C-alpha positions in Angstrom: 27.2 145.5 110.4 28.9 148.0 112.7 31.3 150.6 111.3 34.6 148.6 111.5 32.9 145.6 109.9 31.4 147.7 107.1 34.8 149.3 106.4 36.5 145.9 106.4 33.8 144.5 104.0 34.4 147.3 101.6 38.2 147.0 101.8 38.0 143.2 101.1 35.7 143.9 98.2 37.9 146.4 96.4 41.2 144.7 97.2 44.6 146.2 98.4 46.0 147.8 95.2 42.9 149.6 94.0 43.2 153.2 92.9 41.5 156.2 94.7 39.2 157.0 91.7 37.9 153.4 91.8 37.1 153.7 95.5 35.3 157.0 94.9 33.3 155.5 92.1 32.3 152.6 94.4 31.2 155.0 97.1 29.2 157.1 94.7 27.6 153.9 93.3 26.6 152.7 96.8 25.2 156.1 97.8 23.0 156.2 94.6 21.9 152.5 94.6 21.4 151.9 98.3 17.7 152.2 99.0 15.9 151.9 102.2 12.1 151.7 102.6 10.3 153.7 105.2 9.5 150.5 107.0 13.1 149.4 107.1 14.1 152.9 108.4 11.6 152.7 111.2 12.7 149.1 112.0 16.3 150.2 112.2 15.5 153.3 114.3 13.5 151.1 116.7 16.4 148.7 117.0 18.9 151.5 117.8 16.4 153.0 120.3 15.9 149.6 122.0 19.7 149.0 122.3 20.2 152.5 123.7 17.3 152.0 126.1 18.8 148.7 127.4 22.2 150.3 127.8 20.7 153.2 129.8 18.7 150.9 131.9 21.9 148.8 132.7 23.8 151.9 133.8 20.8 153.1 135.9 20.5 149.8 137.7 24.3 149.5 138.2 24.3 152.9 139.9 21.3 151.9 142.1 23.1 148.7 143.1 26.2 150.6 144.0 24.2 153.1 146.1 22.7 150.2 148.1 25.9 148.3 148.4 27.7 151.0 150.4 30.6 148.8 151.6 31.3 147.4 148.1 30.6 143.8 149.2 29.4 142.9 145.7 26.0 141.6 146.8 22.7 142.7 148.2 20.6 140.8 150.7 17.5 139.5 148.8 15.3 139.7 151.9 16.3 143.3 152.6 15.5 144.3 149.0 12.3 142.3 149.1 11.2 144.0 152.4 11.7 147.5 150.9 10.0 146.6 147.6 7.0 145.3 149.6 6.2 148.9 150.7 6.2 150.1 147.0 2.8 151.8 146.3 1.9 151.2 150.0 2.1 147.5 149.5 -0.3 147.2 146.6 2.1 145.3 144.4 2.9 142.5 146.8 1.4 139.9 144.5 3.6 141.1 141.5 6.6 141.0 143.8 5.8 137.4 144.9 5.5 136.2 141.3 8.8 138.0 140.3 10.6 136.5 143.3 9.4 133.0 142.3 10.6 133.4 138.7 13.9 134.8 140.0 14.5 131.8 142.3 13.8 129.4 139.4 16.3 131.3 137.2 19.0 131.4 140.0 18.4 128.2 142.0 21.2 129.1 144.5 19.3 132.1 145.7 17.1 130.0 148.0 20.3 128.8 149.7 22.5 131.9 149.8 20.0 134.8 149.6 22.4 137.1 147.9 21.8 139.2 144.8 24.7 139.8 142.4 24.4 143.0 140.2 23.1 140.8 137.4 20.6 139.0 139.6 19.5 142.4 141.1 18.8 143.8 137.6 16.9 140.6 136.6 14.8 140.9 139.8 13.7 144.5 139.1 13.0 143.7 135.5 10.8 140.7 136.6 9.0 142.9 139.1 8.4 145.6 136.4 7.1 142.9 133.9 4.4 141.9 136.4 3.0 145.4 136.6 0.4 146.6 134.1 1.5 149.4 131.8 4.8 150.4 130.2 7.8 148.4 131.5 10.3 151.2 131.1 8.1 153.5 133.1 7.7 150.8 135.8 11.5 150.4 136.0 12.0 154.1 136.3 9.4 154.3 139.1 11.1 151.3 140.9 14.5 152.9 140.6 13.3 156.2 141.9 11.6 154.5 144.9 14.6 152.4 145.8 17.0 155.4 145.4 15.1 157.5 147.9 14.8 154.5 150.3 18.5 154.7 151.2 20.5 157.6 152.6 24.3 157.9 152.1 26.5 160.5 153.8 29.3 162.2 151.8 31.8 160.2 153.8 30.1 156.9 152.9 30.0 157.9 149.2 33.8 158.7 149.2 34.6 155.5 151.0 32.5 153.5 148.6 34.2 155.2 145.6 37.7 154.4 146.8 36.8 150.8 147.5 35.3 150.3 144.1 38.4 151.7 142.5 40.5 149.1 144.4 38.2 146.3 143.3 38.4 147.5 139.7 42.2 147.3 139.9 41.8 143.6 140.8 39.7 142.9 137.7 42.1 145.0 135.6 45.0 142.9 136.8 43.3 139.8 135.6 42.5 141.2 132.2 46.0 142.5 131.5 48.1 139.6 133.0 48.1 137.2 130.0 47.2 134.1 132.0 49.2 134.7 135.2 47.8 134.9 138.7 50.7 136.9 140.3 49.4 140.4 139.3 46.0 139.4 140.7 47.4 138.3 144.0 49.3 141.6 144.3 46.2 143.7 143.5 44.2 141.8 146.1 46.7 142.3 148.9 47.2 146.0 147.8 43.4 146.6 148.1 43.3 145.0 151.5 46.2 147.0 152.9 45.0 150.3 151.4 41.5 149.8 153.0 43.1 148.8 156.3 45.1 152.0 156.2 42.3 154.3 155.0 39.1 152.8 156.6 40.4 150.3 159.2 42.1 152.6 161.7 45.4 151.8 160.1 45.5 148.2 161.2 48.5 146.0 160.3 47.0 143.0 158.6 48.2 139.7 157.2 46.3 138.2 154.3 46.5 134.8 152.5 44.7 132.9 149.8 44.3 129.1 149.9 42.7 127.0 147.2 40.7 123.9 147.8 42.4 120.9 146.1 41.9 117.2 145.9 44.0 115.5 148.6 46.2 113.1 146.7 49.1 113.4 149.2 47.4 111.9 152.3 43.8 110.9 151.4 43.4 109.4 154.9 43.5 112.9 156.2 40.4 114.1 154.2 39.2 114.1 150.7 40.3 117.8 150.1 43.0 120.1 151.4 43.7 123.9 151.4 46.8 124.9 149.6 48.1 128.4 150.5 49.1 129.8 147.1 49.6 133.5 148.0 50.1 135.7 151.0 51.4 139.1 152.1 55.2 139.5 151.9 56.0 139.4 155.6 54.1 136.1 156.0 55.6 134.2 153.0 58.3 132.3 155.0 55.6 130.8 157.3 52.5 130.5 155.1 53.3 130.3 151.4 52.8 126.8 149.9 51.6 125.4 153.3 48.9 122.7 153.3 46.0 122.7 155.8 44.4 119.2 156.2 41.0 118.6 157.6 42.4 116.9 160.7 44.5 120.0 161.7 43.4 122.8 164.0 41.5 125.7 162.4 38.2 127.1 161.4 38.9 127.4 157.6 37.2 124.2 156.7 34.1 125.2 158.6 33.9 128.4 156.4 34.3 126.1 153.4 31.5 123.8 154.4 29.1 126.5 155.6 29.9 128.9 152.7 29.9 131.8 155.2 32.5 134.1 156.7 33.9 133.1 160.1 35.1 135.9 162.4 37.2 135.2 165.5 37.5 138.5 167.3 40.1 137.3 169.8 42.2 134.3 168.7 43.8 134.0 172.1 40.4 133.0 173.6 39.2 130.6 170.9 41.4 127.4 171.3 40.9 126.1 167.7 43.1 128.3 165.6 46.1 127.0 163.6 49.1 129.3 163.8 51.6 129.0 161.0 54.3 131.2 162.5 55.7 129.0 165.3 58.4 131.6 166.0 55.8 134.0 167.5 55.6 133.5 171.3 52.3 132.2 172.7 51.7 135.4 174.6 51.9 137.4 171.4 49.4 135.3 169.6 46.7 137.9 170.0 44.4 139.6 167.5 41.4 139.2 165.2 41.0 136.5 162.6 38.7 136.4 159.6 38.1 133.6 157.0 36.0 134.3 153.9 35.0 131.5 151.5 35.7 132.0 147.9 32.7 131.2 145.7 32.5 130.6 141.9 29.6 131.9 139.8 27.4 129.0 140.9 28.2 129.5 144.6 30.5 126.5 145.0 33.4 127.2 147.4 36.8 126.8 145.8 39.0 128.3 148.5 39.4 130.8 151.2 40.7 134.4 151.8 42.0 134.8 155.3 43.0 137.9 157.2 44.4 138.5 160.7 45.8 141.3 162.9 48.4 139.2 164.8 51.2 141.6 163.6 49.4 144.6 165.1 50.3 145.2 168.7 47.4 147.5 169.5 44.8 146.3 172.0 41.7 146.7 169.9 42.2 145.2 166.4 38.8 143.6 165.9 37.4 143.7 162.3 34.3 145.9 162.1 31.2 145.0 160.1 31.9 147.6 157.4 35.4 146.1 157.0 34.1 142.5 156.8 31.6 143.6 154.1 34.3 145.1 152.0 36.5 142.0 152.4 33.6 140.0 151.1 33.7 142.3 148.1 37.4 141.7 147.7 36.8 137.9 147.9 34.1 138.3 145.2 36.4 140.4 143.0 39.2 137.9 143.4 36.8 135.1 142.4 35.9 136.9 139.2 39.6 137.7 138.5 40.6 134.1 139.2 38.1 132.6 136.8 38.9 135.3 134.2 42.6 134.1 134.3 41.4 130.4 134.3 39.3 131.0 131.2 42.3 132.6 129.4 44.5 129.7 130.6 42.0 127.2 129.3 41.7 129.0 125.9 45.5 128.8 125.6 45.5 125.1 126.5 42.8 124.5 123.9 44.7 126.5 121.4 47.9 124.4 121.9 45.8 121.2 121.3 44.2 122.8 118.1 47.6 123.7 116.7 49.0 120.2 117.4 46.1 118.8 115.5 46.6 121.2 112.6 50.4 121.0 112.2 50.7 117.6 110.4 47.6 118.3 108.2 48.7 121.8 106.8 52.4 121.8 106.0 52.0 124.9 103.7 51.3 127.0 106.8 54.6 128.6 107.7 53.7 129.9 111.2 50.8 130.6 113.5 51.0 133.2 116.2 48.2 133.5 118.9 47.4 136.9 120.5 45.1 137.7 123.4 43.2 141.0 123.2 43.7 143.0 126.4 42.3 146.4 127.5 44.7 149.2 127.1 46.3 151.2 130.0 47.2 154.4 128.1 45.0 157.5 127.7 43.6 156.4 124.4 42.1 153.3 126.1 42.8 151.4 122.9 43.4 147.7 123.4 46.7 145.8 123.4 47.6 142.6 121.7 49.6 140.2 123.8 51.6 137.5 122.0 51.2 134.3 123.8 51.9 131.3 121.5 54.1 131.0 118.4 54.2 127.8 116.3 56.5 127.2 113.3 56.2 124.8 110.4 58.2 122.1 112.2 55.5 121.9 114.9 57.7 123.6 117.5 55.8 125.8 119.9 56.9 128.7 122.1 54.7 129.8 125.0 55.6 133.4 125.8 55.7 133.8 129.6 57.3 137.3 129.5 55.0 140.0 128.1 55.3 140.8 124.4 52.7 143.5 123.8 51.7 145.2 120.5 50.2 148.7 120.4 48.4 149.9 117.3 50.4 153.1 117.0 53.7 151.3 117.2 52.9 148.4 114.8 51.9 149.8 111.4 52.9 146.6 109.6 50.6 144.6 111.9 47.6 146.9 111.6 45.7 144.0 110.0 45.6 142.4 113.4 44.0 145.4 115.0 41.5 145.5 112.0 40.7 141.9 112.8 40.0 142.8 116.4 38.0 145.9 115.5 35.7 144.1 113.2 35.8 140.5 114.6 36.2 139.4 111.0 38.7 137.4 109.1 41.4 139.5 107.4 43.5 138.4 104.4 46.5 140.5 103.6 50.1 140.6 102.4 53.0 142.1 104.4 56.4 142.4 102.9 55.6 139.7 100.4 54.2 137.3 102.9 50.6 136.3 103.0 48.7 136.4 106.3 45.3 135.3 107.5 44.1 137.0 110.7 41.2 135.0 112.4 39.4 136.2 115.5 38.5 133.9 118.4 35.3 135.5 119.7 33.7 135.8 123.1 30.0 135.2 123.7 29.1 138.7 122.6 30.9 138.3 119.3 33.9 140.5 120.2 37.4 139.3 119.6 39.2 137.9 122.7 42.0 136.4 120.8 43.5 136.4 117.2 45.2 133.7 115.2 47.9 135.2 112.9 48.4 132.5 110.2 51.3 133.0 107.9 51.3 131.1 104.6 54.5 132.9 103.5 54.5 132.9 99.6 51.3 130.8 99.2 48.4 133.2 98.5 46.1 130.2 98.8 46.4 127.0 100.7 45.9 123.6 98.8 42.1 122.8 99.1 42.6 119.9 101.6 44.8 122.0 103.8 42.4 124.9 103.6 39.5 122.6 104.6 41.4 121.3 107.6 42.3 124.9 108.7 38.6 125.8 108.5 37.7 122.8 110.5 40.3 123.6 113.2 39.1 127.2 113.5 35.5 126.1 113.7 36.2 123.6 116.5 38.5 126.0 118.3 35.7 128.6 118.3 33.2 126.1 119.6 35.5 125.0 122.4 36.3 128.6 123.3 32.5 129.4 123.6 32.0 126.3 125.8 34.8 127.5 128.1 33.1 130.8 128.5 29.6 129.4 129.0 30.8 127.2 131.8 31.7 130.2 133.9 28.3 131.9 133.7 26.1 132.2 136.7 23.1 130.3 135.3 24.9 127.6 133.2 25.6 124.1 134.5 28.3 122.4 132.4 27.3 119.5 130.2 29.9 116.8 129.8 30.0 114.6 126.7 33.2 112.6 127.0 34.1 110.7 130.2 37.5 112.4 130.2 35.8 115.8 130.7 34.5 114.6 134.1 38.1 113.8 135.2 39.7 116.9 133.7 37.1 119.4 135.1 38.4 121.9 132.6 42.0 121.7 133.8 42.8 120.1 130.5 40.7 122.3 128.2 42.3 120.7 125.2 39.9 117.8 125.7 37.1 120.2 124.6 38.7 120.6 121.2 38.7 116.9 120.6 35.1 116.6 121.9 33.8 119.0 119.3 35.9 117.4 116.6 34.4 114.0 117.6 30.9 115.4 117.6 31.5 116.9 114.1 32.7 113.6 112.9 29.6 111.8 114.2 27.3 114.3 112.5 29.2 113.8 109.2 28.8 110.0 109.6 
């Protein structure tokens, strides 16, 4: 138990209306009766030390990754890291390195194809290398980190540039985590990062940027199985680009970037001959500049769209994108991918929740209302999290999906403090507020932290009828199972396992199917 969980356990044990002397007697009793053997003490200390060591190692390796990734591209070249490591101890550990690389490629099958190390894959690689050495693994990691740190030199200017870029990339992820389930703040953060970098590190270029997602072509299948749908762009380009469709039989290099999975840079569009220009109002003689297409990859390196940039609005003669700019734009595309899938996960959780509440409504009429909250990181100085109200369901089955933000802060909502206790402890909370009974139930992420909360109001019923309580428990169990599956499917090393035929068709766009899948599996196990 962590501290919030222990406090919640004690509060649940003593109840709400207990007197202070009773609480003091309980504390005195626990202090006197709680005994811990020397063996248990040592085991607990070792566990704490192990957790602390892993956290320190993670920070150390993240800092090392950032030092190597000077342009904030989000990836390191596997062969480059491998080449430097092969000189460790004057090349005496090449066999250990070969074995570690083999294990790494079996853990991340896409590495053989793309050759790029994410921060997580980089950490795994160094841990695998250290595990092949003889002696203490922690000492081996420290030696590797020291060696790799001294292998790269960074000027003060490069460090400042990298710091600024990482801040802009962080803002993209922050936008995803604080947007409910909306993509608009993410798009804005992406275009802001690109324009800030062009101004600060790109010789003040005037750039246009746009995002297109790969979709199944149901409009004109004879023009190709897939199409690119332009879902967002910089403001000046909206009249020409937004909601446009690029088919495979049209001019352009974007589908080549999709198929090859690599950036395509056209330094001078006027000399290329295969560029699609959306702005037909621009005279042919002014269609000059540099064009860059970056494929958007998911966690398993499948392309799901493109990020495009051009300098056609810049009238300067030399507006070619430099290597350091292209590397950063790759970092932006990676940050957008993470943010996009973060929003998709939240959207899928909400879809699943709607399905779960639809299932529960006719089976538990004693439940007066259910409110669903998402837990979001706070933006104020206290860094406390915020609860965003996203779904409200009443006892008639009517649901309201809250599109405009309704945010709860701990300091402003004393009557709803039980919701924050639920998030703190990731535990179920039973309480009474102004004569109404509430059950707060966490929806947990894969680490056990609360990512959402069900606030279930039973009004004047302290307890639900047994059959309704059983159905509520079943709904919550299946909702948690479906929520965990949604998160697992977005991991780097996890391939989705489909059980129902409908899941193949839905491809997680209809995440409610997952709830019914787990309900069906539970029914099969019972039979």
